[in-house]
LODO-459790 format. One record per atom (N, C-alpha, C): atom name; x, y, z. Coordinates in steps of 0.2 Angstrom, whole numbers. Layout:
! residues N
+----+-------+-------+-------+
! at !     u !     v !     w !
+----+-------+-------+-------+
! CA !     X !     Y !     Z !
...
+----+-------+-------+-------+
//
This chain:
! residues 195
+----+-------+-------+-------+
! at !     u !     v !     w !
+----+-------+-------+-------+
!  N !  1026 !  1384 !   247 !
! CA !  1032 !  1386 !   250 !
!  C !  1036 !  1380 !   255 !
!  N !  1042 !  1380 !   253 !
! CA !  1046 !  1376 !   256 !
!  C !  1050 !  1377 !   261 !
!  N !  1050 !  1372 !   267 !
! CA !  1055 !  1374 !   272 !
!  C !  1061 !  1371 !   272 !
!  N !  1068 !  1373 !   274 !
! CA !  1075 !  1372 !   272 !
!  C !  1076 !  1367 !   276 !
!  N !  1079 !  1362 !   274 !
! CA !  1079 !  1355 !   279 !
!  C !  1087 !  1358 !   283 !
!  N !  1084 !  1359 !   292 !
! CA !  1089 !  1360 !   296 !
!  C !  1091 !  1356 !   300 !
!  N !  1092 !  1349 !   299 !
! CA !  1095 !  1345 !   303 !
!  C !  1102 !  1345 !   303 !
!  N !  1106 !  1348 !   299 !
! CA !  1112 !  1349 !   300 !
!  C !  1117 !  1343 !   300 !
!  N !  1116 !  1339 !   295 !
! CA !  1119 !  1332 !   295 !
!  C !  1118 !  1328 !   301 !
!  N !  1114 !  1330 !   304 !
! CA !  1112 !  1326 !   311 !
!  C !  1107 !  1320 !   310 !
!  N !  1107 !  1315 !   310 !
! CA !  1100 !  1310 !   310 !
!  C !  1095 !  1313 !   313 !
!  N !  1088 !  1311 !   310 !
! CA !  1082 !  1314 !   313 !
!  C !  1079 !  1308 !   317 !
!  N !  1079 !  1312 !   323 !
! CA !  1078 !  1308 !   330 !
!  C !  1071 !  1304 !   328 !
!  N !  1069 !  1299 !   331 !
! CA !  1065 !  1295 !   330 !
!  C !  1060 !  1295 !   337 !
!  N !  1054 !  1298 !   336 !
! CA !  1050 !  1299 !   340 !
!  C !  1047 !  1293 !   345 !
!  N !  1048 !  1294 !   349 !
! CA !  1044 !  1287 !   354 !
!  C !  1039 !  1289 !   358 !
!  N !  1035 !  1287 !   359 !
! CA !  1030 !  1286 !   363 !
!  C !  1031 !  1283 !   371 !
!  N !  1035 !  1285 !   375 !
! CA !  1035 !  1283 !   382 !
!  C !  1030 !  1281 !   385 !
!  N !  1030 !  1275 !   386 !
! CA !  1023 !  1271 !   391 !
!  C !  1020 !  1268 !   387 !
!  N !  1019 !  1269 !   380 !
! CA !  1013 !  1268 !   376 !
!  C !  1016 !  1260 !   373 !
!  N !  1013 !  1255 !   371 !
! CA !  1016 !  1249 !   368 !
!  C !  1011 !  1249 !   362 !
!  N !  1013 !  1246 !   357 !
! CA !  1011 !  1244 !   352 !
!  C !  1005 !  1239 !   354 !
!  N !   997 !  1241 !   351 !
! CA !   995 !  1234 !   354 !
!  C !   996 !  1228 !   351 !
!  N !   994 !  1222 !   354 !
! CA !   996 !  1216 !   352 !
!  C !   990 !  1211 !   352 !
!  N !   990 !  1207 !   347 !
! CA !   984 !  1201 !   348 !
!  C !   986 !  1195 !   346 !
!  N !   983 !  1189 !   349 !
! CA !   985 !  1183 !   347 !
!  C !   983 !  1183 !   339 !
!  N !   988 !  1178 !   336 !
! CA !   986 !  1176 !   330 !
!  C !   979 !  1173 !   329 !
!  N !   977 !  1170 !   324 !
! CA !   970 !  1168 !   323 !
!  C !   971 !  1161 !   324 !
!  N !   966 !  1159 !   329 !
! CA !   963 !  1152 !   333 !
!  C !   960 !  1150 !   329 !
!  N !   962 !  1143 !   329 !
! CA !   958 !  1137 !   323 !
!  C !   952 !  1135 !   330 !
!  N !   948 !  1133 !   326 !
! CA !   941 !  1129 !   330 !
!  C !   944 !  1124 !   335 !
!  N !   950 !  1121 !   334 !
! CA !   951 !  1116 !   338 !
!  C !   955 !  1118 !   344 !
!  N !   960 !  1124 !   344 !
! CA !   963 !  1127 !   348 !
!  C !   959 !  1131 !   352 !
!  N !   954 !  1135 !   350 !
! CA !   949 !  1137 !   353 !
!  C !   943 !  1133 !   358 !
!  N !   944 !  1126 !   356 !
! CA !   941 !  1120 !   361 !
!  C !   945 !  1120 !   366 !
!  N !   950 !  1119 !   364 !
! CA !   958 !  1118 !   370 !
!  C !   956 !  1122 !   375 !
!  N !   956 !  1129 !   372 !
! CA !   957 !  1135 !   377 !
!  C !   951 !  1135 !   381 !
!  N !   944 !  1134 !   378 !
! CA !   940 !  1134 !   383 !
!  C !   939 !  1130 !   387 !
!  N !   942 !  1122 !   386 !
! CA !   942 !  1116 !   392 !
!  C !   948 !  1121 !   397 !
!  N !   952 !  1123 !   394 !
! CA !   958 !  1127 !   399 !
!  C !   955 !  1131 !   404 !
!  N !   949 !  1134 !   402 !
! CA !   946 !  1139 !   407 !
!  C !   941 !  1136 !   414 !
!  N !   939 !  1129 !   412 !
! CA !   938 !  1125 !   419 !
!  C !   944 !  1121 !   422 !
!  N !   951 !  1123 !   420 !
! CA !   957 !  1119 !   423 !
!  C !   956 !  1121 !   431 !
!  N !   960 !  1115 !   433 !
! CA !   959 !  1116 !   441 !
!  C !   967 !  1119 !   442 !
!  N !   971 !  1120 !   438 !
! CA !   978 !  1123 !   438 !
!  C !   976 !  1131 !   436 !
!  N !   978 !  1135 !   440 !
! CA !   977 !  1142 !   440 !
!  C !   981 !  1144 !   435 !
!  N !   988 !  1142 !   432 !
! CA !   991 !  1145 !   427 !
!  C !   988 !  1142 !   420 !
!  N !   985 !  1138 !   420 !
! CA !   984 !  1135 !   413 !
!  C !   975 !  1139 !   412 !
!  N !   971 !  1141 !   418 !
! CA !   966 !  1144 !   417 !
!  C !   967 !  1153 !   414 !
!  N !   974 !  1155 !   420 !
! CA !   972 !  1161 !   418 !
!  C !   976 !  1164 !   410 !
!  N !   980 !  1159 !   409 !
! CA !   982 !  1159 !   402 !
!  C !   976 !  1158 !   396 !
!  N !   971 !  1154 !   398 !
! CA !   966 !  1153 !   393 !
!  C !   962 !  1159 !   393 !
!  N !   961 !  1161 !   398 !
! CA !   956 !  1169 !   400 !
!  C !   959 !  1173 !   394 !
!  N !   966 !  1175 !   396 !
! CA !   970 !  1179 !   393 !
!  C !   971 !  1179 !   386 !
!  N !   973 !  1174 !   383 !
! CA !   971 !  1172 !   374 !
!  C !   966 !  1172 !   372 !
!  N !   959 !  1169 !   374 !
! CA !   952 !  1170 !   372 !
!  C !   951 !  1179 !   372 !
!  N !   954 !  1181 !   379 !
! CA !   950 !  1188 !   377 !
!  C !   954 !  1193 !   372 !
!  N !   960 !  1190 !   371 !
! CA !   964 !  1194 !   365 !
!  C !   961 !  1192 !   360 !
!  N !   958 !  1188 !   357 !
! CA !   956 !  1185 !   352 !
!  C !   950 !  1188 !   349 !
!  N !   946 !  1190 !   356 !
! CA !   940 !  1194 !   355 !
!  C !   942 !  1200 !   354 !
!  N !   947 !  1203 !   353 !
! CA !   949 !  1210 !   352 !
!  C !   952 !  1214 !   358 !
!  N !   951 !  1213 !   364 !
! CA !   954 !  1217 !   369 !
!  C !   964 !  1217 !   369 !
!  N !   963 !  1224 !   371 !
! CA !   970 !  1225 !   372 !
!  C !   973 !  1223 !   377 !
!  N !   980 !  1224 !   379 !
! CA !   985 !  1220 !   383 !
!  C !   983 !  1225 !   390 !
!  N !   981 !  1232 !   391 !
! CA !   980 !  1235 !   396 !
!  C !   972 !  1232 !   399 !
!  N !   968 !  1231 !   394 !
! CA !   962 !  1229 !   396 !
!  C !   961 !  1222 !   400 !
!  N !   965 !  1218 !   396 !
! CA !   963 !  1211 !   399 !
!  C !   968 !  1210 !   407 !
!  N !   973 !  1215 !   407 !
! CA !   976 !  1214 !   413 !
!  C !   970 !  1219 !   418 !
!  N !   968 !  1223 !   418 !
! CA !   963 !  1225 !   421 !
!  C !   956 !  1221 !   423 !
!  N !   956 !  1217 !   418 !
! CA !   949 !  1213 !   419 !
!  C !   951 !  1206 !   422 !
!  N !   957 !  1205 !   422 !
! CA !   959 !  1198 !   426 !
!  C !   964 !  1198 !   431 !
!  N !   964 !  1205 !   432 !
! CA !   969 !  1207 !   438 !
!  C !   977 !  1205 !   438 !
!  N !   979 !  1207 !   432 !
! CA !   986 !  1204 !   431 !
!  C !   990 !  1209 !   428 !
!  N !   996 !  1210 !   427 !
! CA !  1000 !  1216 !   425 !
!  C !   999 !  1215 !   417 !
!  N !  1001 !  1222 !   415 !
! CA !  1000 !  1221 !   407 !
!  C !  1006 !  1217 !   403 !
!  N !  1013 !  1216 !   408 !
! CA !  1018 !  1213 !   405 !
!  C !  1015 !  1204 !   405 !
!  N !  1012 !  1203 !   410 !
! CA !  1010 !  1194 !   410 !
!  C !  1004 !  1195 !   404 !
!  N !  1001 !  1199 !   402 !
! CA !   996 !  1198 !   396 !
!  C !  1001 !  1198 !   390 !
!  N !  1004 !  1203 !   390 !
! CA !  1009 !  1202 !   383 !
!  C !  1013 !  1196 !   381 !
!  N !  1015 !  1194 !   388 !
! CA !  1019 !  1189 !   388 !
!  C !  1017 !  1183 !   387 !
!  N !  1011 !  1181 !   389 !
! CA !  1005 !  1175 !   387 !
!  C !  1003 !  1176 !   380 !
!  N !  1002 !  1183 !   378 !
! CA !  1000 !  1183 !   370 !
!  C !  1007 !  1181 !   366 !
!  N !  1011 !  1183 !   368 !
! CA !  1018 !  1183 !   362 !
!  C !  1019 !  1175 !   363 !
!  N !  1019 !  1171 !   369 !
! CA !  1021 !  1166 !   369 !
!  C !  1014 !  1161 !   365 !
!  N !  1010 !  1161 !   366 !
! CA !  1005 !  1158 !   362 !
!  C !  1006 !  1160 !   352 !
!  N !  1007 !  1167 !   351 !
! CA !  1009 !  1168 !   344 !
!  C !  1015 !  1162 !   342 !
!  N !  1020 !  1163 !   346 !
! CA !  1027 !  1159 !   346 !
!  C !  1026 !  1152 !   346 !
!  N !  1022 !  1148 !   351 !
! CA !  1022 !  1142 !   352 !
!  C !  1015 !  1139 !   351 !
!  N !  1011 !  1142 !   351 !
! CA !  1004 !  1138 !   351 !
!  C !  1002 !  1137 !   358 !
!  N !   997 !  1131 !   357 !
! CA !   995 !  1129 !   363 !
!  C !  1001 !  1126 !   368 !
!  N !  1006 !  1126 !   366 !
! CA !  1012 !  1123 !   373 !
!  C !  1013 !  1128 !   378 !
!  N !  1011 !  1134 !   376 !
! CA !  1012 !  1139 !   381 !
!  C !  1007 !  1138 !   387 !
!  N !  1002 !  1134 !   386 !
! CA !   998 !  1131 !   393 !
!  C !  1001 !  1129 !   398 !
!  N !  1007 !  1124 !   396 !
! CA !  1011 !  1121 !   399 !
!  C !  1016 !  1125 !   404 !
!  N !  1016 !  1124 !   410 !
! CA !  1021 !  1128 !   415 !
!  C !  1028 !  1126 !   413 !
!  N !  1032 !  1131 !   412 !
! CA !  1038 !  1127 !   411 !
!  C !  1042 !  1127 !   418 !
!  N !  1049 !  1124 !   420 !
! CA !  1051 !  1124 !   424 !
!  C !  1054 !  1132 !   426 !
!  N !  1054 !  1133 !   432 !
! CA !  1059 !  1141 !   433 !
!  C !  1064 !  1139 !   436 !
!  N !  1068 !  1132 !   435 !
! CA !  1075 !  1129 !   437 !
!  C !  1078 !  1133 !   431 !
!  N !  1085 !  1136 !   434 !
! CA !  1090 !  1139 !   431 !
!  C !  1093 !  1133 !   424 !
!  N !  1094 !  1135 !   419 !
! CA !  1096 !  1130 !   415 !
!  C !  1104 !  1129 !   415 !
!  N !  1108 !  1131 !   418 !
! CA !  1114 !  1132 !   420 !
!  C !  1115 !  1133 !   427 !
!  N !  1117 !  1128 !   432 !
! CA !  1120 !  1130 !   438 !
!  C !  1126 !  1131 !   438 !
!  N !  1128 !  1136 !   441 !
! CA !  1134 !  1139 !   444 !
!  C !  1137 !  1135 !   449 !
!  N !  1141 !  1131 !   450 !
! CA !  1145 !  1129 !   456 !
!  C !  1151 !  1133 !   459 !
!  N !  1150 !  1134 !   465 !
! CA !  1156 !  1140 !   468 !
!  C !  1162 !  1135 !   470 !
!  N !  1162 !  1128 !   469 !
! CA !  1166 !  1123 !   471 !
!  C !  1166 !  1120 !   465 !
!  N !  1172 !  1121 !   462 !
! CA !  1175 !  1116 !   456 !
!  C !  1177 !  1111 !   458 !
!  N !  1182 !  1105 !   453 !
! CA !  1183 !  1099 !   457 !
!  C !  1189 !  1102 !   461 !
!  N !  1194 !  1105 !   459 !
! CA !  1200 !  1107 !   463 !
!  C !  1198 !  1110 !   469 !
!  N !  1193 !  1114 !   470 !
! CA !  1191 !  1116 !   477 !
!  C !  1188 !  1111 !   482 !
!  N !  1183 !  1106 !   479 !
! CA !  1179 !  1101 !   481 !
!  C !  1186 !  1097 !   485 !
!  N !  1193 !  1095 !   481 !
! CA !  1196 !  1091 !   484 !
!  C !  1200 !  1094 !   490 !
!  N !  1200 !  1101 !   489 !
! CA !  1204 !  1105 !   495 !
!  C !  1198 !  1106 !   501 !
!  N !  1192 !  1104 !   500 !
! CA !  1188 !  1104 !   505 !
!  C !  1188 !  1097 !   509 !
!  N !  1189 !  1090 !   504 !
! CA !  1190 !  1086 !   507 !
!  C !  1196 !  1086 !   512 !
!  N !  1201 !  1086 !   508 !
! CA !  1208 !  1088 !   513 !
!  C !  1207 !  1092 !   520 !
!  N !  1202 !  1098 !   519 !
! CA !  1201 !  1102 !   525 !
!  C !  1197 !  1096 !   530 !
!  N !  1193 !  1094 !   528 !
! CA !  1188 !  1089 !   533 !
!  C !  1191 !  1084 !   535 !
!  N !  1198 !  1083 !   531 !
! CA !  1201 !  1075 !   534 !
!  C !  1207 !  1079 !   541 !
!  N !  1206 !  1086 !   543 !
! CA !  1210 !  1087 !   547 !
!  C !  1204 !  1090 !   556 !
!  N !  1207 !  1091 !   561 !
! CA !  1203 !  1092 !   566 !
!  C !  1202 !  1099 !   565 !
!  N !  1196 !  1101 !   569 !
! CA !  1195 !  1108 !   569 !
!  C !  1200 !  1112 !   572 !
!  N !  1204 !  1108 !   578 !
! CA !  1207 !  1112 !   582 !
!  C !  1214 !  1115 !   579 !
!  N !  1216 !  1112 !   571 !
! CA !  1221 !  1116 !   567 !
!  C !  1219 !  1120 !   562 !
!  N !  1212 !  1123 !   564 !
! CA !  1209 !  1127 !   559 !
!  C !  1209 !  1132 !   564 !
!  N !  1210 !  1132 !   571 !
! CA !  1210 !  1138 !   575 !
!  C !  1204 !  1139 !   578 !
!  N !  1199 !  1132 !   578 !
! CA !  1194 !  1133 !   582 !
!  C !  1194 !  1128 !   588 !
!  N !  1189 !  1130 !   595 !
! CA !  1190 !  1126 !   599 !
!  C !  1186 !  1122 !   601 !
!  N !  1185 !  1116 !   596 !
! CA !  1181 !  1112 !   596 !
!  C !  1185 !  1105 !   592 !
!  N !  1181 !  1101 !   595 !
! CA !  1186 !  1094 !   592 !
!  C !  1180 !  1090 !   586 !
!  N !  1175 !  1093 !   586 !
! CA !  1170 !  1091 !   581 !
!  C !  1169 !  1095 !   575 !
!  N !  1169 !  1094 !   569 !
! CA !  1167 !  1098 !   564 !
!  C !  1160 !  1098 !   561 !
!  N !  1157 !  1103 !   559 !
! CA !  1150 !  1104 !   557 !
!  C !  1152 !  1107 !   550 !
!  N !  1145 !  1107 !   546 !
! CA !  1146 !  1109 !   539 !
!  C !  1146 !  1117 !   540 !
!  N !  1143 !  1119 !   545 !
! CA !  1143 !  1127 !   546 !
!  C !  1150 !  1129 !   546 !
!  N !  1154 !  1125 !   551 !
! CA !  1162 !  1127 !   554 !
!  C !  1165 !  1125 !   546 !
!  N !  1163 !  1121 !   543 !
! CA !  1169 !  1120 !   537 !
!  C !  1167 !  1125 !   531 !
!  N !  1160 !  1129 !   531 !
! CA !  1160 !  1134 !   526 !
!  C !  1163 !  1140 !   528 !
!  N !  1163 !  1141 !   534 !
! CA !  1167 !  1146 !   538 !
!  C !  1176 !  1147 !   535 !
!  N !  1179 !  1141 !   537 !
! CA !  1184 !  1139 !   537 !
!  C !  1185 !  1140 !   529 !
!  N !  1182 !  1137 !   524 !
! CA !  1183 !  1136 !   516 !
!  C !  1183 !  1143 !   516 !
!  N !  1180 !  1148 !   518 !
! CA !  1180 !  1156 !   516 !
!  C !  1186 !  1160 !   518 !
!  N !  1187 !  1157 !   525 !
! CA !  1193 !  1159 !   529 !
!  C !  1200 !  1158 !   525 !
!  N !  1199 !  1153 !   521 !
! CA !  1207 !  1150 !   519 !
!  C !  1207 !  1150 !   512 !
!  N !  1201 !  1154 !   509 !
! CA !  1202 !  1156 !   503 !
!  C !  1199 !  1151 !   499 !
!  N !  1197 !  1145 !   500 !
! CA !  1194 !  1139 !   495 !
!  C !  1186 !  1143 !   492 !
!  N !  1183 !  1146 !   496 !
! CA !  1176 !  1151 !   491 !
!  C !  1177 !  1156 !   492 !
!  N !  1176 !  1159 !   487 !
! CA !  1176 !  1168 !   487 !
!  C !  1171 !  1171 !   491 !
!  N !  1166 !  1167 !   494 !
! CA !  1163 !  1172 !   499 !
!  C !  1160 !  1166 !   502 !
!  N !  1156 !  1168 !   509 !
! CA !  1154 !  1165 !   513 !
!  C !  1148 !  1160 !   510 !
!  N !  1148 !  1153 !   510 !
! CA !  1144 !  1149 !   508 !
!  C !  1140 !  1147 !   511 !
!  N !  1133 !  1144 !   510 !
! CA !  1128 !  1140 !   514 !
!  C !  1131 !  1132 !   516 !
!  N !  1128 !  1129 !   522 !
! CA !  1130 !  1124 !   524 !
!  C !  1127 !  1119 !   518 !
!  N !  1121 !  1121 !   513 !
! CA !  1119 !  1116 !   510 !
!  C !  1125 !  1116 !   502 !
!  N !  1128 !  1122 !   502 !
! CA !  1132 !  1121 !   497 !
!  C !  1138 !  1117 !   499 !
!  N !  1139 !  1117 !   504 !
! CA !  1146 !  1112 !   505 !
!  C !  1143 !  1104 !   506 !
!  N !  1137 !  1104 !   508 !
! CA !  1134 !  1097 !   508 !
!  C !  1133 !  1095 !   500 !
!  N !  1132 !  1100 !   495 !
! CA !  1132 !  1098 !   489 !
!  C !  1138 !  1093 !   486 !
!  N !  1143 !  1098 !   488 !
! CA !  1150 !  1097 !   487 !
!  C !  1153 !  1091 !   488 !
!  N !  1151 !  1089 !   494 !
! CA !  1152 !  1082 !   497 !
!  C !  1148 !  1076 !   494 !
!  N !  1143 !  1077 !   491 !
! CA !  1139 !  1074 !   489 !
!  C !  1142 !  1072 !   480 !
!  N !  1145 !  1077 !   478 !
! CA !  1149 !  1076 !   472 !
!  C !  1154 !  1073 !   473 !
!  N !  1157 !  1075 !   478 !
! CA !  1163 !  1069 !   480 !
!  C !  1162 !  1062 !   483 !
!  N !  1155 !  1061 !   483 !
! CA !  1154 !  1054 !   485 !
!  C !  1155 !  1053 !   493 !
!  N !  1155 !  1059 !   496 !
! CA !  1155 !  1058 !   504 !
!  C !  1149 !  1060 !   508 !
!  N !  1146 !  1054 !   512 !
! CA !  1143 !  1057 !   516 !
!  C !  1142 !  1059 !   522 !
!  N !  1139 !  1065 !   523 !
! CA !  1142 !  1068 !   529 !
!  C !  1136 !  1066 !   536 !
!  N !  1138 !  1064 !   540 !
! CA !  1136 !  1062 !   545 !
!  C !  1137 !  1066 !   552 !
!  N !  1133 !  1067 !   555 !
! CA !  1133 !  1071 !   561 !
!  C !  1138 !  1066 !   567 !
!  N !  1145 !  1070 !   569 !
! CA !  1149 !  1066 !   572 !
!  C !  1147 !  1065 !   579 !
!  N !  1148 !  1059 !   582 !
! CA !  1146 !  1057 !   588 !
!  C !  1150 !  1058 !   593 !
!  N !  1150 !  1058 !   599 !
! CA !  1155 !  1057 !   604 !
!  C !  1156 !  1050 !   604 !
!  N !  1163 !  1048 !   604 !
! CA !  1165 !  1040 !   608 !
!  C !  1169 !  1040 !   614 !
!  N !  1166 !  1041 !   619 !
! CA !  1171 !  1042 !   625 !
!  C !  1172 !  1035 !   626 !
!  N !  1178 !  1033 !   629 !
! CA !  1179 !  1029 !   631 !
!  C !  1184 !  1029 !   637 !
!  N !  1183 !  1025 !   643 !
! CA !  1189 !  1024 !   648 !
!  C !  1191 !  1018 !   650 !
!  N !  1197 !  1018 !   654 !
! CA !  1199 !  1012 !   654 !
!  C !  1196 !  1010 !   663 !
!  N !  1192 !  1013 !   665 !
! CA !  1187 !  1011 !   671 !
!  C !  1182 !  1005 !   670 !
!  N !  1184 !  1000 !   673 !
! CA !  1177 !   996 !   671 !
!  C !  1171 !   997 !   672 !
!  N !  1170 !  1001 !   679 !
! CA !  1163 !  1005 !   679 !
!  C !  1161 !  1010 !   675 !
!  N !  1164 !  1012 !   669 !
! CA !  1163 !  1019 !   666 !
!  C !  1155 !  1018 !   662 !
!  N !  1155 !  1011 !   659 !
! CA !  1148 !  1012 !   659 !
!  C !  1143 !  1013 !   662 !
!  N !  1142 !  1011 !   667 !
! CA !  1137 !  1011 !   674 !
!  C !  1138 !  1019 !   677 !
!  N !  1144 !  1021 !   677 !
! CA !  1144 !  1028 !   680 !
!  C !  1139 !  1033 !   675 !
!  N !  1142 !  1031 !   669 !
! CA !  1139 !  1037 !   662 !
!  C !  1130 !  1036 !   662 !
!  N !  1129 !  1032 !   665 !
! CA !  1121 !  1030 !   665 !
!  C !  1119 !  1032 !   670 !
!  N !  1122 !  1033 !   677 !
! CA !  1121 !  1035 !   682 !
!  C !  1116 !  1043 !   683 !
!  N !  1110 !  1041 !   688 !
! CA !  1109 !  1048 !   688 !
!  C !  1113 !  1054 !   690 !
!  N !  1111 !  1060 !   688 !
! CA !  1116 !  1066 !   692 !
!  C !  1117 !  1067 !   699 !
!  N !  1121 !  1070 !   702 !
! CA !  1122 !  1069 !   710 !
!  C !  1118 !  1074 !   712 !
!  N !  1116 !  1071 !   718 !
! CA !  1109 !  1072 !   721 !
!  C !  1112 !  1076 !   727 !
!  N !  1112 !  1081 !   729 !
! CA !  1117 !  1084 !   736 !
!  C !  1111 !  1082 !   742 !
!  N !  1104 !  1079 !   741 !
! CA !  1100 !  1077 !   747 !
!  C !  1104 !  1072 !   750 !
!  N !  1105 !  1067 !   745 !
! CA !  1107 !  1061 !   748 !
!  C !  1112 !  1059 !   753 !
+----+-------+-------+-------+
//
């Protein structure tokens, strides 16, 4: 007995097993690779040791979930290690840089020049009640005047100045006086009312 097709022109839905991943195992390991992995088990670097453990366990036929339970890591870590070994071989034992491949600078060339012009003016012209500028103050003013789209850190301002070739040093108070005894008075003790 045949049953009529009741799809009504709709595509048949794929059955998905939510939460269940296909078992994944490492590819065949050569004796030379096995020796290197066994050496990695005694590595002082935890990264190399953990990856060596995961790869050798997978070579013995353990699933990612079993490996995760055995070594106290996530299934994702086990799967990523296995996939990395299958793609790159023993290169996966070397820790890669976690630094971003491309840095996004908030202050492009034009904005850096605006920053330079801003720093060549007094903070009093910015509406601040001080005569000395700081990186924090420059960051506030850059945001207030629309040079940066959001409030940036003092490190962002410092890096922009480095790109401009400007070294930022803390401003010093250079106070002078026509009084010939100014230097003596400046270093004198504070006023003592007991005298």
